[in-house]
Each structure stands twice: as C-alpha cells, then as structure tokens.
C-alpha positions, -999 to 999 in steps of 0.1 A, spaced: -34 -174 -161 -48 -139 -156 -56 -122 -189 -70 -89 -175 -54 -58 -161 -32 -63 -131 -20 -34 -109 9 -40 -86 12 -17 -56 40 -12 -31 28 0 3 57 20 17 55 31 54 85 53 51 77 71 18 113 65 8 124 85 -24 145 56 -36 116 32 -33 94 57 -52 121 59 -80 123 21 -83 85 18 -84 83 44 -112 110 26 -132 93 -7 -128 58 5 -134 47 -4 -98 22 19 -81 34 34 -49 14 43 -17 25 58 16 4 69 45 33 87 61 23 121 74 -14 115 70 -28 118 106 -61 100 99 -42 69 87 -17 69 116 -39 65 147 -28 51 181 -55 24 178 -82 11 155 -82 2 118 -56 28 109 -32 20 138 2 35 131 32 12 124 11 -19 118 7 -39 86 -31 -39 88 -32 -2 94 -12 3 62 -35 -21 43 -66 -3 57 -51 31 47 -46 19 11 -81 4 11 -95 38 23 -76 56 -5 -79 32 -34 -101 2 -25 -132 14 -43 -112 13 -76 -108 -25 -74 -130 -56 -73 -102 -78 -57 -73 -72 -34 -45 -97 -27 -14 -90 -6 20 -106 -5 43 -98 24 79 -98 12 88 -114 46 70 -145 32 85 -147 -3 
C-alpha cells in the first residue's frame, strides 16, 4: 500500500477538450504535446505519433518533478 502522494497523469496525443474536462473532474493531471514542434519530430526521442515520443515529451516537461515514473497503457488493462 502506498501512503504518500500519488499523481495520476493522462498523456493525450490529441489534446481533446472532452478528455481535459474528464481529467479535471476526476482530479487527473492532463498532458498533451500537440502543437509543440520540439516534441513532435520525424525521428529521435520525441518522434511524433509514437508512445515513447509522448512519454519522452512528458518526461522533458515534468520528469524532474518526480522520483519515480510508472506507465499503464489502457490497451493492456
């Protein structure tokens, strides 16, 4: 059992307003790299339209704020 602070983030490639609203209602933090050129490259760690490019964009923006990072892909739940 985790007794500390736990932040849940949703990484949203499309920056969907409905997804943002649901996140706000549920207290889930929302992140999107949509429209940010440096996080949407044709190759490399921020490759556009890839899961790891999305993770790496989030890590670039917020990773220093956390000691640990775990991901769950809803395709696997």
